[in-house]
C-alpha positions as CSV (number, residue, x, y, z in Angstrom):
1,M,-7.7,38.5,55.9
2,N,-9.8,37.3,53.0
3,L,-9.1,33.6,52.4
4,H,-11.6,33.2,49.6
5,L,-10.3,32.8,46.1
6,P,-12.2,34.3,43.2
7,S,-14.4,31.7,41.6
8,T,-12.6,31.8,38.3
9,K,-9.2,31.1,40.0
10,L,-10.7,28.4,42.1
11,L,-12.1,26.7,39.0
12,F,-8.8,27.0,37.2
13,L,-6.8,25.4,40.1
14,T,-9.4,22.6,40.4
15,T,-9.2,21.9,36.7
16,I,-5.4,21.8,36.8
17,T,-5.4,19.5,39.8
18,V,-7.7,17.0,38.2
19,F,-5.8,17.3,35.0
20,L,-2.5,16.5,36.6
21,I,-4.0,13.5,38.5
22,Y,-5.2,11.9,35.2
23,I,-2.3,12.9,32.9
24,P,1.1,11.2,33.5
25,A,4.2,13.3,33.2
26,S,5.2,11.4,30.1
27,A,2.2,12.9,28.3
28,F,4.0,16.2,28.2
29,A,7.2,14.8,26.7
30,A,8.0,15.5,23.1
31,D,7.7,12.4,20.9
32,D,10.2,12.0,18.1
33,R,8.0,9.3,16.6
34,F,5.4,12.0,15.8
35,L,8.0,14.0,13.9
36,N,9.3,11.0,12.1
37,C,5.8,9.8,11.1
38,S,5.0,13.3,9.9
39,R,7.5,12.8,7.0
40,L,5.9,11.7,3.8
41,I,7.4,9.5,1.0
42,S,8.0,11.1,-2.4
43,C,9.7,9.2,-5.2
44,G,9.4,10.0,-8.9
45,D,5.9,10.8,-9.9
46,V,4.4,9.5,-6.7
47,Q,4.4,12.2,-4.0
48,N,3.5,12.8,-0.3
49,I,2.7,9.2,0.8
50,G,2.0,8.5,4.4
51,Y,0.3,5.7,6.4
52,P,0.0,2.7,6.0
53,F,3.2,2.9,3.9
54,W,6.7,3.1,5.4
55,G,10.3,2.8,4.3
56,W,13.0,5.0,2.9
57,S,12.3,8.3,4.8
58,R,9.7,6.8,7.2
59,P,10.7,4.4,10.0
60,E,9.0,1.0,10.1
61,Y,6.8,2.0,13.1
62,C,5.2,4.7,10.9
63,G,3.4,2.1,8.7
64,F,1.6,-1.2,8.7
65,P,3.4,-4.5,8.2
66,G,3.5,-5.5,4.5
67,F,3.5,-1.9,3.2
68,E,7.2,-1.1,2.9
69,L,8.2,1.1,0.0
70,S,11.6,1.8,-1.5
71,C,12.8,4.2,-4.1
72,S,15.1,2.8,-6.8
73,D,18.1,4.5,-8.4
74,D,16.0,5.4,-11.4
75,H,13.3,6.9,-9.2
76,L,10.8,4.1,-9.3
77,L,8.7,3.6,-6.2
78,V,8.7,-0.1,-5.4
79,I,6.7,-2.4,-3.1
80,R,7.2,-6.1,-2.5
81,I,4.2,-8.4,-2.3
82,M,4.6,-12.1,-1.7
83,D,8.3,-12.0,-2.8
84,L,7.6,-10.2,-6.1
85,S,8.6,-6.5,-6.7
86,Y,6.1,-4.1,-8.2
87,Q,6.5,-0.5,-9.4
88,V,3.9,1.7,-7.6
89,I,2.4,3.9,-10.2
90,R,-0.3,5.6,-8.2
91,I,-1.6,5.7,-4.6
92,D,-5.0,7.1,-3.6
93,N,-5.4,7.3,0.2
94,Q,-9.0,8.4,0.0
95,S,-10.1,5.2,-1.9
96,Q,-7.4,3.1,-0.3
97,S,-6.2,2.0,-3.7
98,L,-3.0,1.8,-5.7
99,T,-1.9,0.9,-9.2
100,V,1.1,-1.4,-9.5
101,A,3.1,-3.1,-12.3
102,R,5.4,-6.0,-12.1
103,L,9.0,-5.0,-12.4
104,D,10.0,-8.1,-14.3
105,Y,7.5,-7.3,-17.1
106,L,8.2,-3.6,-17.6
107,E,10.3,-4.0,-20.7
108,N,9.2,-7.3,-22.4
109,L,7.4,-10.6,-21.9
110,C,10.5,-12.6,-21.2
111,P,11.8,-12.4,-17.6
112,N,14.5,-14.8,-16.5
113,L,12.3,-16.4,-13.9
114,L,8.6,-17.2,-14.2
115,F,6.2,-16.6,-11.3
116,N,2.5,-16.2,-11.0
117,T,1.1,-13.0,-9.4
118,T,-0.2,-13.7,-5.9
119,L,-1.4,-11.4,-3.1
120,N,-1.5,-11.4,0.6
121,T,-5.3,-11.4,0.7
122,T,-5.3,-10.1,4.3
123,L,-3.9,-6.8,3.1
124,F,-4.7,-6.5,-0.6
125,S,-7.4,-7.4,-3.1
126,F,-7.7,-6.9,-6.9
127,S,-9.8,-4.1,-8.2
128,S,-13.0,-4.8,-10.2
129,D,-11.4,-4.0,-13.6
130,K,-8.8,-6.7,-13.3
131,E,-8.4,-9.2,-16.2
132,D,-6.0,-12.1,-16.1
133,V,-3.5,-12.5,-18.9
134,R,-2.1,-16.1,-19.4
135,L,1.3,-16.4,-20.9
136,Y,2.6,-19.8,-22.1
137,Y,6.3,-20.4,-22.6
138,N,8.5,-22.7,-24.6
139,C,5.7,-24.3,-26.6
140,S,6.4,-27.1,-29.1
141,L,3.0,-27.8,-30.6
142,P,1.9,-30.4,-33.0
143,T,1.0,-29.4,-36.6
144,S,-2.6,-30.3,-35.9
145,A,-2.7,-27.5,-33.3
146,A,-3.0,-24.9,-36.1
147,N,-6.6,-25.9,-36.5
148,V,-7.5,-25.1,-32.9
149,G,-7.3,-21.4,-33.3
150,L,-4.3,-20.6,-31.2
151,P,-3.9,-17.3,-29.3
152,F,-1.4,-14.6,-30.1
153,E,2.3,-15.6,-30.1
154,F,5.5,-14.1,-29.0
155,R,9.2,-15.2,-28.9
156,C,11.7,-15.0,-26.1
157,D,15.4,-15.5,-25.3
158,I,15.3,-16.8,-21.7
159,N,18.4,-18.1,-19.9
160,G,20.4,-18.1,-23.1
161,T,17.9,-20.2,-25.0
162,D,17.1,-18.4,-28.2
163,D,13.8,-18.0,-29.9
164,L,11.5,-19.8,-27.5
165,L,7.9,-19.8,-28.8
166,G,5.2,-18.5,-26.5
167,Y,1.5,-17.6,-26.6
168,F,-0.8,-15.4,-24.5
169,M,-4.5,-15.1,-24.0
170,M,-6.8,-12.7,-22.1
171,G,-9.5,-13.9,-19.9
172,L,-10.7,-17.5,-19.8
173,T,-8.9,-20.0,-22.1
174,P,-11.2,-22.3,-24.1
175,D,-10.8,-25.9,-23.0
176,V,-9.7,-27.0,-26.5
177,V,-7.0,-24.4,-26.5
178,S,-6.0,-25.0,-23.0
179,A,-5.5,-28.7,-23.8
180,V,-3.1,-27.9,-26.7
181,L,-1.2,-25.3,-24.7
182,G,-0.8,-27.8,-21.9
183,S,2.3,-29.1,-23.7
184,C,4.1,-25.8,-23.1
185,E,6.8,-26.0,-20.5
186,N,5.6,-23.1,-18.4
187,S,2.7,-20.7,-17.9
188,V,2.2,-17.6,-15.9
189,I,-0.9,-15.5,-15.0
190,I,-0.5,-11.8,-14.7
191,P,-3.3,-9.3,-14.0
192,A,-3.9,-6.4,-16.3
193,N,-6.4,-3.5,-16.6
194,R,-9.3,-4.8,-18.7
195,S,-10.0,-1.5,-20.3
196,L,-6.5,-1.4,-21.9
197,L,-6.7,-4.9,-23.5
198,I,-7.9,-3.7,-26.8
199,N,-5.2,-4.4,-29.4
200,Q,-4.1,-8.0,-28.7
201,S,-0.5,-7.9,-29.9
202,S,2.7,-8.7,-28.0
203,D,4.0,-5.1,-28.3
204,N,0.7,-3.7,-27.0
205,L,0.6,-6.3,-24.2
206,V,4.0,-5.0,-22.9
207,N,2.5,-1.5,-22.7
208,V,-0.6,-2.8,-21.0
209,L,1.4,-4.7,-18.3
210,R,3.6,-1.6,-17.9
211,A,0.5,0.5,-17.2
212,G,-0.3,-1.9,-14.3
213,F,-3.4,-3.1,-12.5
214,G,-5.4,-1.9,-9.5
215,L,-5.3,-3.1,-5.9
216,T,-7.2,-2.0,-2.8
217,W,-5.8,-2.3,0.7
218,S,-6.9,-2.9,4.2
219,A,-4.7,-1.6,7.1
220,N,-7.0,-0.4,9.9
221,N,-7.6,2.8,8.1
222,T,-10.8,3.7,10.0
223,W,-8.8,3.7,13.2
224,C,-6.1,5.9,11.5
225,Q,-8.7,8.5,10.6
226,H,-9.7,8.7,14.2
227,C,-6.0,9.2,15.2
228,E,-5.5,11.9,12.6
229,A,-8.7,13.7,13.6
230,I,-7.3,14.4,17.0
231,G,-3.9,15.6,15.6
232,G,-2.0,12.3,15.7
233,R,0.2,10.4,13.3
234,C,-0.7,6.8,12.6
235,G,1.8,4.0,13.1
236,F,2.2,0.4,14.2
237,N,4.2,-0.9,17.2
238,N,3.0,-4.5,17.7
239,T,-0.5,-3.0,17.4
240,S,-2.0,0.1,15.7
241,T,-0.6,3.2,17.5
242,C,-1.2,6.9,17.5
243,F,1.8,9.2,17.9
244,C,1.4,12.8,19.0
245,E,3.6,15.7,19.8
246,N,2.8,15.2,23.6
247,Q,1.3,11.6,23.5
248,I,-2.0,12.9,24.9
249,C,-4.1,11.8,21.8
250,D,-2.4,8.4,21.9
251,Q,-3.8,7.9,25.4
252,M,-7.1,9.3,24.3
253,V,-7.3,6.7,21.5
254,N,-6.6,4.0,24.0
255,E,-9.2,5.6,26.3
256,S,-6.8,5.9,29.2
257,I,-7.7,9.6,29.4
258,P,-11.4,10.6,29.8
259,K,-12.6,12.7,26.9
260,G,-13.8,15.4,29.3
261,I,-10.2,15.8,30.7
262,Y,-8.8,16.0,27.2
263,L,-11.3,18.7,26.3
264,L,-10.3,20.6,29.4
265,F,-6.7,20.4,28.3
266,L,-7.6,21.9,25.0
267,L,-9.6,24.6,26.7
268,L,-6.7,25.5,29.0
269,S,-4.4,25.6,26.0
270,L,-6.7,28.2,24.4
271,L,-6.9,30.2,27.6
272,E,-3.1,30.5,27.7
273,K,-3.3,32.6,24.5
274,F,-5.4,35.3,26.2
């Protein structure tokens, strides 16, 4: 009786044995998180948004902390940054950038509450075309201030107080003007796109603020590219995580599976088709 196996079968059985030793049974289980993180967010004019963003149709573990999105009833995509809400106008994953506009300044220059624009600088930074707009509220200036060359004015009805006088300036405020406007009760700094600040009128300023300003983000995207390159879906579960249909690439990312074994798995998967 011939006890010798053909060399091809022996190689196949040896490969399978080694493969099963290294790969736990859980690696073959279907992972619902892969399916959930394959879903993309679409809201209004912003379509097909994935990692690092989450929310709405994507569970929290599919994105990075600080990148939650929601879709308002009027189909505005919204993100909250440092307790302020912004409309998301555009997202570009390739350049890791987005354009946002403050919700409280979409219609006019007179929100009920006044807050400066601040960022979580660990996650976001302003784009290079950012220009600060300074708005001064409830200003009662002396007559002599007319000789200073005051900036453009606007009027507001805030919290039931009619016809409050305000001023706005782009860029740096000259010291002499800043001293005069120091008598205003409140001031706010809002970023804008420098290239749009051409016609300095209050009506145009509303349009400029509605058009938004640019941000860039940082959310371990280099790691995510590695995950997606081996067929995974990026996520976050106390740390950056890679979800796969069978979890094998997740273990490969964490280097618990030797790359050679992973390649053998891919080879065997191809052989099954023949």
